KEKE-3310 file (N, C-alpha, C; in steps of 0.2 Angstrom, whole numbers, plus 5000, padded with zeros to 4 digits):
npx = (5216:5199:5191:5177:5167:5172:5167:5152:5147:5152:5143:5131:5135:5137:5122:5114:5118:5107:5106:5097:5092:5101:5102:5115:5125:5130:5133:5143:5153:5158:5161:5173:5182:5185:5192:5202:5209:5215:5224:5220:5219:5210:5196:5183:5172:5162:5149:5138:5135:5130:5119:5110:5113:5115:5130:5146:5151:5162:5180:5193:5210:5220:5237:5250:5262:5264:5269:5257:5241:5230:5215:5198:5184:5168:5153:5137:5136:5118:5102:5087:5068:5058:5071:5076:5082:5085:5086:5095:5095:5098:5095:5099:5108:5106:5105:5091:5082:5070:5060:5052:5055:5067:5084:5096:5107:5109:5117:5126:5131:5140:5150:5156:5161:5171:5179:5182:5192:5200:5205:5211:5221:5229:5232:5238:5250:5249:5254:5250:5244:5240:5224:5209:5195:5177:5163:5148:5134:5115:5112:5102:5086:5088:5103:5112:5124:5134:5133:5136:5149:5170:5176:5189:5197:5200:5213:5208:5204:5197:5185:5173:5161:5149:5137:5123:5111:5113:5122:5138:5149:5142:5144:5140:5136:5131:5120:5104:5102:5090:5076:5066:5051:5041:5025:5011:4995:4983:4968:4949:4942:4922:4907:4903:4891:4879:4884:4895:4898:4904:4917:4933:4942:4954:4959:4952:4959:4971:4968:4965:4976:4987:4980:4983:4996:5008:5017:5026:5034:5042:5051:5064:5074:5067:5059:5044:5038:5021:5022:5019:5005:4995:4980:4966:4954:4940:4925:4914:4920:4927:4939:4953:4967:4981:4996:5009:5021:5033:5042:5056:5064:5079:5092:5096:5098:5093:5082:5075:5073:5064:5054:5051:5047:5036:5029:5026:5019:5006:5002:5000:4991:4982:4979:4975:4964:4953:4952:4961:4976:4993:5009:5025:5040:5055:5070:5086:5092:5102:5115:5116:5128:5139:5149:5162:5162:5174:5183:5197:5192:5182:5187:5199:5189:5185:5196:5197:5186:5188:5199:5195:5185:5173:5158:5159:5149:5142:5131:5115:5108:5090:5090:5098:5114:5126:5135:5134:5134:5149:5155:5150:5158:5171:5177:5179:5169:5160:5146:5145:5139:5133:5123:5112:5094:5080:5079:5074:5063:5052:5056:5070:5085:5101:5111:5126:5135:5136:5139:5151:5159:5160:5168:5180:5180:5182:5196:5202:5203:5209:5224:5226:5225)
npy = (5029:5031:5015:5010:4997:4992:5004:5004:4991:4992:5003:4996:4986:4992:5001:4990:4989:4991:5006:5017:5030:5034:5021:5015:5009:4995:4997:5007:5000:4991:5001:5007:4997:4995:5007:5006:4996:5003:5009:5019:5028:5025:5033:5034:5044:5052:5055:5047:5045:5053:5057:5046:5036:5019:5020:5030:5045:5042:5047:5050:5047:5048:5047:5063:5062:5076:5092:5099:5109:5101:5092:5088:5077:5076:5064:5058:5044:5039:5035:5039:5033:5024:5013:4999:4982:4986:4983:4986:4989:4990:4998:5004:5011:5018:5017:5009:5008:4993:4999:4998:5005:5019:5021:5025:5033:5043:5043:5036:5037:5048:5043:5030:5036:5044:5033:5027:5033:5037:5022:5024:5030:5027:5012:5019:5024:5041:5058:5065:5077:5077:5068:5070:5060:5061:5054:5054:5052:5051:5064:5064:5075:5081:5085:5079:5072:5080:5090:5085:5082:5078:5090:5093:5082:5085:5091:5099:5115:5117:5109:5097:5093:5078:5079:5084:5087:5091:5090:5082:5095:5105:5117:5120:5136:5143:5142:5139:5146:5140:5139:5132:5130:5127:5123:5126:5127:5130:5127:5125:5111:5107:5099:5097:5096:5099:5112:5120:5134:5136:5130:5134:5130:5123:5120:5128:5139:5138:5137:5149:5156:5149:5153:5167:5166:5168:5159:5143:5147:5160:5173:5173:5169:5164:5153:5144:5134:5124:5108:5097:5095:5092:5085:5083:5069:5067:5070:5075:5083:5099:5104:5103:5106:5108:5103:5111:5108:5117:5128:5138:5145:5153:5161:5172:5180:5190:5191:5179:5178:5191:5182:5170:5181:5182:5171:5169:5179:5179:5166:5171:5182:5176:5168:5176:5183:5171:5170:5159:5149:5153:5143:5144:5138:5141:5138:5139:5129:5126:5137:5150:5148:5156:5156:5166:5167:5167:5162:5152:5140:5136:5140:5129:5118:5121:5123:5108:5101:5107:5103:5087:5089:5092:5103:5117:5126:5138:5137:5141:5134:5128:5120:5112:5105:5095:5104:5117:5117:5112:5123:5136:5129:5133:5129:5128:5126:5118:5112:5096:5094:5078:5071:5064:5059:5063:5060:5053:5049:5035:5035:5036:5040:5036:5039:5030:5038:5049:5043:5040:5048:5058:5052:5053:5067:5069:5062:5070:5084:5081:5077:5092:5097)
npz = (5851:5855:5858:5850:5851:5863:5872:5869:5875:5887:5894:5890:5898:5911:5912:5915:5929:5945:5951:5957:5966:5983:5983:5977:5978:5975:5960:5963:5968:5958:5948:5957:5957:5945:5942:5950:5943:5933:5938:5946:5960:5973:5983:5995:6001:6015:6012:6009:6020:6029:6020:6020:6008:6001:6000:5994:5988:5973:5975:5965:5956:5944:5943:5937:5924:5920:5925:5926:5931:5940:5933:5932:5932:5933:5937:5940:5948:5952:5948:5940:5944:5932:5933:5939:5932:5919:5902:5890:5873:5855:5842:5825:5826:5839:5856:5867:5881:5885:5886:5896:5906:5912:5902:5909:5902:5906:5921:5915:5903:5902:5913:5907:5895:5903:5908:5897:5891:5901:5900:5886:5886:5897:5889:5878:5883:5885:5888:5903:5915:5932:5934:5939:5946:5950:5955:5959:5972:5972:5965:5958:5961:5969:5970:5982:5984:5979:5987:5998:5995:6000:6000:6004:5998:5987:5973:5962:5953:5942:5933:5925:5920:5914:5910:5905:5891:5879:5861:5860:5863:5864:5877:5893:5900:5909:5922:5933:5948:5960:5973:5984:5991:6002:6008:6022:6025:6036:6038:6044:6052:6043:6043:6028:6022:6033:6040:6032:6032:6043:6043:6035:6020:6015:6005:5996:5998:5995:5981:5978:5981:5972:5958:5958:5956:5945:5934:5930:5916:5919:5913:5902:5907:5919:5930:5936:5947:5952:5963:5970:5979:5993:6002:6012:6015:6014:6008:6013:6023:6028:6020:6031:6031:6020:6011:6001:5989:5979:5967:5963:5951:5943:5930:5935:5953:5958:5951:5955:5969:5968:5961:5970:5982:5977:5975:5988:5993:5986:5993:6007:6009:6000:6013:6023:6016:6018:6032:6036:6041:6038:6035:6029:6022:6016:6005:6000:5986:5979:5972:5958:5942:5932:5919:5912:5893:5888:5895:5900:5903:5896:5884:5882:5880:5867:5858:5860:5855:5840:5837:5836:5829:5831:5830:5843:5854:5867:5879:5889:5904:5911:5921:5936:5940:5946:5940:5947:5962:5965:5957:5967:5977:5976:5964:5949:5935:5921:5912:5900:5885:5883:5873:5882:5878:5881:5894:5911:5905:5897:5885:5885:5875:5867:5855:5848:5843:5849:5858:5858:5851:5864:5872:5865:5865:5880:5881:5873:5879:5892:5884:5881:5893)
capx = (5210:5193:5189:5170:5165:5171:5163:5146:5148:5152:5140:5128:5137:5133:5115:5111:5119:5104:5109:5093:5095:5102:5105:5120:5131:5132:5137:5150:5158:5160:5165:5177:5185:5186:5197:5208:5211:5218:5229:5220:5219:5200:5194:5177:5172:5157:5144:5134:5132:5125:5111:5105:5114:5120:5137:5148:5156:5169:5187:5198:5216:5225:5244:5251:5270:5268:5268:5252:5237:5226:5208:5193:5179:5161:5147:5134:5131:5113:5096:5078:5065:5061:5075:5078:5081:5085:5088:5097:5093:5102:5093:5099:5114:5103:5103:5086:5081:5066:5052:5048:5059:5071:5089:5103:5109:5109:5120:5131:5134:5146:5154:5158:5166:5178:5183:5185:5196:5206:5209:5215:5228:5234:5235:5246:5256:5248:5257:5245:5244:5233:5216:5203:5189:5170:5158:5144:5129:5110:5113:5094:5081:5094:5111:5115:5128:5140:5133:5140:5157:5173:5178:5195:5201:5200:5215:5208:5201:5193:5181:5170:5154:5146:5127:5118:5107:5115:5126:5143:5152:5138:5146:5134:5142:5125:5114:5101:5098:5083:5072:5061:5045:5036:5020:5006:4990:4978:4959:4944:4935:4919:4903:4903:4885:4875:4886:4900:4901:4907:4923:4938:4943:4963:4960:4951:4964:4977:4967:4965:4984:4989:4977:4984:5001:5014:5020:5028:5035:5040:5056:5068:5079:5064:5053:5043:5032:5018:5023:5013:4997:4993:4977:4958:4955:4935:4921:4910:4924:4928:4946:4956:4974:4984:5004:5009:5030:5034:5050:5057:5073:5080:5099:5094:5097:5086:5075:5073:5071:5056:5048:5047:5042:5027:5024:5023:5013:5001:5001:4999:4985:4975:4974:4972:4957:4949:4955:4966:4982:4998:5016:5029:5049:5060:5076:5088:5094:5108:5116:5118:5133:5143:5155:5164:5161:5180:5185:5202:5192:5178:5193:5201:5187:5182:5202:5197:5180:5189:5205:5192:5181:5165:5156:5159:5144:5139:5125:5112:5102:5087:5092:5104:5117:5133:5139:5130:5139:5156:5155:5147:5162:5177:5180:5177:5166:5155:5142:5148:5134:5133:5118:5108:5090:5072:5080:5068:5056:5054:5059:5076:5090:5109:5114:5134:5139:5137:5144:5157:5161:5157:5176:5183:5183:5185:5203:5208:5204:5214:5229:5226:5227)
capy = (5029:5027:5007:5009:4992:4991:5007:5001:4985:4993:5007:4992:4983:4998:5002:4984:4986:4995:5011:5019:5034:5031:5012:5016:5003:4990:5000:5011:4994:4986:5004:5009:4991:4996:5013:5002:4990:5005:5011:5026:5030:5027:5031:5034:5049:5050:5058:5042:5041:5061:5057:5040:5031:5014:5021:5035:5049:5042:5053:5044:5051:5045:5053:5062:5064:5082:5096:5104:5109:5093:5091:5084:5076:5072:5064:5056:5037:5037:5035:5042:5028:5019:5012:4994:4979:4990:4979:4990:4986:4992:5000:5010:5014:5020:5014:5013:5002:4990:5003:4996:5008:5024:5020:5026:5035:5050:5050:5031:5038:5051:5038:5027:5039:5044:5029:5023:5039:5033:5018:5023:5035:5022:5011:5022:5030:5047:5060:5071:5080:5074:5069:5068:5061:5060:5050:5057:5048:5056:5069:5067:5076:5085:5087:5079:5069:5085:5095:5084:5080:5079:5096:5092:5078:5088:5097:5102:5121:5116:5104:5096:5088:5077:5078:5087:5084:5093:5086:5083:5101:5108:5120:5125:5143:5147:5138:5146:5145:5137:5139:5126:5134:5122:5129:5121:5130:5128:5130:5124:5107:5108:5096:5099:5095:5101:5118:5121:5140:5136:5128:5137:5126:5125:5118:5135:5144:5134:5137:5157:5157:5147:5156:5173:5167:5168:5152:5138:5150:5167:5175:5171:5166:5163:5150:5142:5128:5120:5104:5092:5097:5085:5088:5081:5063:5062:5074:5077:5086:5106:5101:5107:5106:5108:5105:5113:5108:5122:5128:5142:5143:5159:5161:5178:5179:5195:5189:5174:5182:5190:5177:5168:5183:5184:5167:5168:5185:5176:5161:5174:5186:5171:5163:5182:5185:5167:5169:5155:5153:5149:5141:5145:5140:5142:5139:5140:5120:5128:5144:5149:5149:5159:5156:5170:5163:5169:5159:5145:5132:5136:5139:5122:5115:5125:5120:5101:5102:5108:5094:5082:5090:5094:5110:5119:5130:5139:5138:5140:5129:5130:5112:5111:5097:5094:5109:5122:5115:5114:5133:5136:5128:5136:5122:5131:5121:5117:5105:5097:5090:5071:5067:5062:5061:5059:5058:5052:5045:5026:5034:5040:5033:5039:5039:5029:5044:5053:5042:5038:5058:5061:5049:5056:5077:5070:5060:5078:5089:5080:5079:5099:5100)
capz = (5849:5857:5856:5848:5852:5870:5874:5868:5879:5896:5893:5890:5905:5916:5914:5919:5935:5946:5954:5961:5973:5988:5980:5971:5982:5969:5955:5965:5972:5952:5946:5960:5955:5937:5940:5952:5936:5928:5943:5949:5966:5974:5987:5996:6005:6020:6008:6009:6028:6029:6017:6020:6004:6004:5998:5997:5982:5974:5973:5961:5954:5942:5942:5930:5924:5919:5932:5927:5936:5939:5929:5937:5927:5938:5934:5944:5945:5953:5941:5943:5943:5935:5934:5940:5929:5913:5898:5883:5864:5849:5834:5821:5828:5844:5862:5868:5884:5880:5885:5901:5911:5907:5900:5914:5900:5912:5919:5915:5898:5904:5915:5903:5891:5903:5910:5893:5890:5905:5898:5879:5891:5898:5882:5873:5887:5884:5894:5904:5921:5938:5933:5947:5944:5955:5953:5964:5971:5975:5962:5956:5966:5975:5972:5988:5984:5978:5992:6005:5993:6005:5996:6006:5996:5979:5972:5955:5953:5934:5931:5918:5924:5910:5910:5898:5884:5870:5858:5860:5860:5871:5884:5898:5907:5914:5926:5937:5955:5965:5980:5987:5993:6004:6013:6025:6026:6039:6038:6049:6049:6046:6040:6022:6020:6036:6041:6028:6033:6049:6041:6031:6018:6016:5999:5993:5999:5991:5974:5977:5980:5965:5953:5957:5955:5939:5935:5924:5910:5917:5908:5896:5913:5928:5930:5944:5948:5960:5960:5974:5983:5997:6008:6012:6015:6013:6002:6018:6028:6024:6022:6035:6031:6013:6009:5994:5987:5972:5967:5955:5947:5939:5928:5939:5960:5960:5949:5959:5974:5967:5959:5975:5985:5974:5979:5995:5994:5985:5999:6014:6004:6001:6021:6027:6013:6020:6039:6036:6045:6032:6037:6023:6023:6010:6007:5992:5984:5976:5968:5950:5939:5925:5917:5906:5889:5884:5901:5899:5904:5892:5878:5881:5876:5859:5855:5860:5849:5835:5836:5833:5822:5832:5833:5849:5855:5874:5880:5897:5906:5917:5926:5941:5942:5950:5942:5953:5965:5960:5958:5975:5981:5974:5959:5942:5932:5915:5912:5893:5883:5880:5869:5885:5875:5883:5901:5915:5901:5895:5878:5885:5871:5867:5849:5849:5837:5852:5865:5854:5853:5870:5877:5859:5866:5885:5879:5870:5883:5894:5880:5880:5900)
cpx = (5203:5191:5180:5167:5164:5167:5156:5145:5149:5148:5135:5126:5134:5128:5111:5114:5112:5107:5103:5096:5096:5102:5109:5126:5132:5136:5141:5155:5162:5164:5171:5183:5187:5192:5203:5212:5214:5222:5227:5221:5213:5200:5188:5177:5166:5148:5136:5130:5127:5119:5107:5106:5119:5128:5138:5149:5160:5176:5194:5201:5219:5232:5245:5259:5272:5266:5262:5245:5233:5220:5203:5186:5172:5156:5143:5132:5121:5108:5090:5074:5061:5067:5080:5074:5080:5090:5089:5098:5096:5097:5096:5106:5113:5102:5098:5086:5073:5057:5047:5051:5064:5079:5095:5109:5112:5110:5128:5133:5141:5151:5157:5162:5171:5180:5185:5192:5199:5210:5214:5221:5231:5237:5241:5251:5255:5252:5250:5247:5239:5228:5212:5196:5182:5165:5153:5137:5124:5110:5104:5089:5085:5101:5114:5120:5135:5140:5137:5146:5162:5177:5190:5202:5202:5205:5213:5203:5196:5190:5175:5166:5151:5140:5124:5116:5109:5120:5133:5146:5148:5142:5142:5139:5137:5121:5112:5100:5092:5082:5065:5057:5039:5030:5012:5001:4983:4973:4956:4941:4929:4913:4901:4895:4878:4879:4893:4902:4902:4916:4928:4941:4948:4965:4958:4954:4969:4974:4967:4971:4986:4985:4979:4992:5004:5018:5022:5034:5037:5043:5059:5073:5075:5059:5052:5036:5027:5018:5019:5010:4995:4986:4967:4960:4945:4931:4919:4913:4927:4935:4951:4965:4976:4992:5004:5020:5031:5040:5048:5064:5075:5088:5101:5093:5092:5081:5071:5070:5062:5052:5047:5046:5036:5023:5021:5019:5007:4997:4997:4992:4981:4972:4973:4965:4950:4948:4958:4973:4988:5006:5021:5038:5051:5067:5080:5094:5098:5110:5117:5124:5134:5149:5156:5166:5170:5187:5190:5200:5185:5184:5195:5196:5184:5188:5199:5194:5184:5194:5202:5186:5174:5166:5156:5154:5143:5133:5121:5108:5097:5086:5097:5107:5124:5137:5139:5133:5145:5156:5155:5157:5171:5180:5177:5174:5160:5154:5144:5140:5137:5129:5112:5099:5085:5075:5074:5064:5060:5057:5065:5080:5096:5111:5123:5137:5141:5142:5151:5162:5165:5167:5181:5185:5185:5193:5206:5208:5210:5221:5230:5230:5233)
cpy = (5026:5018:5007:5003:4991:4997:5005:4996:4987:4996:5001:4988:4986:4999:4995:4984:4992:5002:5017:5024:5033:5023:5011:5009:4998:4993:5003:5003:4991:4996:5007:5003:4993:5000:5009:4999:4995:5009:5018:5026:5030:5026:5035:5040:5047:5052:5054:5042:5048:5061:5051:5035:5024:5016:5028:5037:5045:5045:5048:5049:5047:5050:5054:5060:5070:5087:5101:5107:5101:5095:5087:5084:5071:5070:5059:5047:5034:5037:5036:5034:5028:5014:5005:4988:4981:4985:4986:4986:4992:4991:5006:5014:5018:5015:5014:5007:5000:4991:5003:5000:5014:5019:5019:5030:5043:5046:5042:5032:5042:5045:5033:5029:5042:5038:5025:5028:5037:5027:5018:5029:5031:5016:5013:5027:5038:5053:5065:5071:5077:5074:5064:5065:5060:5059:5051:5051:5054:5063:5070:5067:5081:5089:5083:5075:5075:5092:5093:5081:5083:5085:5093:5086:5080:5092:5101:5110:5122:5108:5102:5091:5085:5075:5082:5085:5085:5087:5085:5089:5107:5111:5124:5128:5146:5143:5140:5143:5144:5138:5137:5131:5128:5125:5122:5125:5128:5130:5127:5118:5110:5104:5098:5099:5100:5109:5118:5125:5142:5133:5133:5129:5127:5124:5125:5141:5145:5137:5146:5157:5155:5151:5161:5173:5167:5162:5150:5146:5159:5171:5170:5166:5162:5158:5147:5135:5125:5112:5096:5098:5093:5087:5087:5073:5060:5070:5078:5082:5091:5105:5106:5111:5105:5106:5105:5111:5115:5123:5134:5142:5152:5158:5169:5179:5186:5192:5183:5175:5186:5187:5172:5170:5184:5178:5165:5173:5182:5170:5166:5178:5180:5169:5171:5183:5178:5164:5161:5154:5148:5147:5138:5143:5139:5140:5137:5134:5121:5136:5143:5150:5151:5159:5161:5165:5164:5163:5153:5138:5130:5135:5130:5117:5115:5122:5111:5099:5103:5103:5091:5082:5091:5100:5112:5126:5130:5137:5140:5134:5130:5124:5112:5103:5101:5101:5116:5121:5116:5120:5134:5134:5129:5131:5126:5125:5124:5112:5106:5090:5085:5067:5064:5063:5058:5059:5058:5047:5037:5028:5035:5033:5037:5037:5034:5032:5046:5050:5042:5045:5060:5059:5050:5063:5074:5066:5066:5084:5085:5081:5088:5101:5099)
cpz = (5853:5855:5854:5853:5859:5873:5875:5874:5886:5897:5896:5897:5910:5917:5916:5926:5940:5950:5956:5964:5976:5988:5978:5974:5978:5963:5959:5967:5964:5948:5951:5958:5948:5936:5944:5947:5934:5930:5944:5959:5970:5981:5989:6001:6010:6019:6012:6019:6031:6028:6014:6016:6005:6004:5998:5991:5982:5970:5970:5956:5950:5940:5938:5929:5921:5923:5933:5932:5934:5936:5933:5932:5933:5932:5938:5943:5948:5944:5943:5942:5935:5932:5938:5935:5921:5909:5891:5877:5862:5844:5830:5821:5837:5850:5866:5873:5881:5881:5890:5909:5908:5906:5903:5909:5904:5919:5917:5909:5898:5909:5910:5896:5895:5906:5902:5890:5894:5901:5890:5882:5891:5894:5879:5877:5885:5892:5897:5915:5926:5935:5939:5944:5949:5952:5961:5964:5974:5972:5959:5961:5970:5975:5976:5990:5985:5983:5999:6001:5998:5999:5998:6002:5989:5977:5966:5957:5948:5934:5927:5919:5914:5911:5908:5893:5879:5866:5862:5858:5864:5876:5887:5901:5912:5917:5931:5945:5956:5972:5978:5990:5995:6009:6015:6026:6027:6039:6044:6046:6050:6042:6034:6020:6025:6039:6038:6029:6039:6048:6036:6027:6014:6008:5993:5994:5997:5981:5974:5978:5973:5959:5951:5954:5947:5940:5927:5920:5910:5914:5904:5904:5920:5924:5935:5940:5953:5959:5964:5977:5987:6002:6007:6009:6012:6009:6007:6024:6025:6026:6025:6035:6024:6013:6003:5995:5981:5973:5961:5954:5942:5938:5933:5945:5960:5957:5951:5966:5972:5964:5966:5982:5983:5975:5985:5997:5992:5991:6007:6012:6004:6008:6022:6024:6016:6029:6041:6041:6038:6036:6031:6026:6015:6010:6000:5990:5982:5970:5961:5950:5934:5926:5911:5897:5884:5890:5898:5899:5896:5883:5878:5879:5869:5856:5854:5853:5841:5830:5832:5829:5824:5834:5841:5848:5863:5872:5889:5898:5910:5922:5929:5937:5945:5948:5944:5958:5967:5961:5962:5980:5980:5965:5952:5940:5924:5914:5901:5892:5880:5876:5875:5882:5878:5889:5906:5913:5901:5887:5879:5880:5871:5859:5851:5846:5845:5860:5861:5856:5860:5874:5873:5865:5874:5885:5876:5874:5890:5890:5879:5887:5901)
residu = (MET:VAL:ASN:LYS:GLU:ARG:LEU:VAL:ASN:GLU:PHE:MET:LYS:TYR:VAL:GLN:ILE:ASP:SER:LEU:THR:ARG:SER:GLU:GLY:ASN:PHE:ALA:LYS:PHE:ILE:SER:GLU:GLU:LEU:GLU:LYS:LEU:GLY:LEU:GLU:VAL:ILE:PHE:ASP:ASN:ALA:GLY:GLU:LYS:ILE:GLY:SER:ASP:THR:ASN:ASN:ILE:ILE:ALA:THR:LEU:LYS:GLY:ASP:LYS:ASN:GLY:GLU:PRO:ILE:MET:PHE:CYS:CYS:HIS:MET:ASP:THR:VAL:THR:PRO:GLY:GLU:GLY:ILE:LYS:PRO:VAL:ILE:LYS:ASP:GLY:VAL:ILE:TYR:SER:ASP:GLY:THR:THR:ILE:LEU:GLY:GLY:ASP:ASN:LYS:ALA:GLY:ILE:ALA:ALA:VAL:ILE:GLU:ALA:LEU:LYS:VAL:ILE:LYS:GLU:GLN:ASN:ILE:SER:HIS:SER:ASP:ILE:GLU:ILE:VAL:PHE:THR:ILE:ALA:GLU:GLU:GLY:GLY:LEU:ASN:GLY:SER:LYS:ASN:LEU:ASP:TYR:SER:LYS:ILE:LYS:SER:LYS:ARG:ALA:TYR:VAL:LEU:ASP:SER:GLY:GLY:GLU:PRO:GLY:GLU:ILE:ILE:ILE:ARG:GLY:PRO:ALA:GLN:ASP:LYS:ILE:ASP:VAL:LYS:ILE:LYS:GLY:LYS:PRO:ALA:HIS:ALA:GLY:VAL:CYS:PRO:GLU:GLU:GLY:ILE:SER:ALA:ILE:GLN:VAL:ALA:ALA:ALA:ALA:ILE:SER:ARG:MET:LYS:LEU:LEU:ARG:ILE:ASP:GLU:GLU:THR:THR:ALA:ASN:ILE:GLY:VAL:ILE:ASN:GLY:GLY:LYS:VAL:THR:ASN:ILE:VAL:THR:PRO:GLU:VAL:GLU:ILE:LYS:ALA:GLU:ALA:ARG:SER:LEU:SER:VAL:GLU:LYS:LEU:ASP:LYS:GLN:THR:THR:HIS:MET:ILE:GLU:CYS:PHE:LYS:ASN:ALA:ALA:GLU:GLU:PHE:GLY:ALA:GLN:VAL:GLU:ILE:GLU:THR:SER:ARG:ALA:TYR:GLY:ALA:PHE:ARG:ILE:ASP:GLU:ASN:ASP:GLU:ILE:VAL:GLU:LEU:VAL:LYS:LYS:ALA:CYS:LYS:ASN:ILE:GLY:LEU:LYS:ALA:TYR:THR:ASN:SER:THR:GLY:GLY:GLY:SER:ASP:THR:ASN:ILE:LEU:ASN:VAL:ASN:GLY:ILE:LYS:ALA:VAL:ASN:LEU:GLY:ILE:GLY:GLU:ARG:LYS:PRO:HIS:THR:LEU:GLU:GLU:HIS:LEU:ARG:ILE:GLU:ASP:LEU:VAL:ASN:THR:SER:ARG:LEU:VAL:LEU:GLU:ILE:ILE:LYS:LEU:ALA)
# end
């Protein structure tokens, strides 16, 4: 049985160890030692060296006594800002920060749930096949840890990622692909008060382009956003250059291609209209994934939920996670709800009941697998 008091105490301890993206080193050292104490074989890959983190992805294995297929659980160790000096507090069965930082339940709730399940496995001598644990770095802002994970060190062909905001029982079987769109508009400087007609305002070009775009919610599968605009220094100069960072996402690759093309054409047409130049770079940040509703990996979670009294349901998401990258790399993966509520905000919180149920679910999945 999951030890509720121990689980909560460990989670509270975890969130108080700073682990901002690319600065996960202290937390990774602590967690790797915890895994070693439980008898797991722990290695680090070299992902951090590639992306500028102070540590690497953790890959750990608990050898089993059964010959079944290995199973993998994945969480990320990094947190967003403001995530330094987190002081968790408990009120009415819910864990919050003190309001000056995030809580860090995204994704340390998943890590705590997995480690508690492993402790129960060891304490109760529960029979299991090989269990692989992957704790990634730099998930926030680009899924960079999983993109650079050493997949040659992993045997599992099925994985459960614990990183969704739904209640325990949620099974994310569809996730979008995302395109990054970086734009540089080059106009022509001129004195804004003396001879503005001699200039070409990059800001005006950008405004014209953006005003013609379909943005935000495009349809039930597709979104798009202009996230960053930089340009101009003073008001008396017609702005000669503007840089824009945008994105588009969709569960449908066909729709994503269409939306990205639309945004590019808006920028090009506006630049041509005003006589400006435009440079556009696009990249597929990650691919979409779709797991069949009746796939074995989904059915196992449904059965586990039924066994412990949770309501299982499948869902899709508009966000990216390590789940996308695992699927692209040949590991069939779904993302499970763990009750991450209002992540990335000062109002982030986690119900203790959800934390306990997440660990119970991990334990039951291991038993069934």
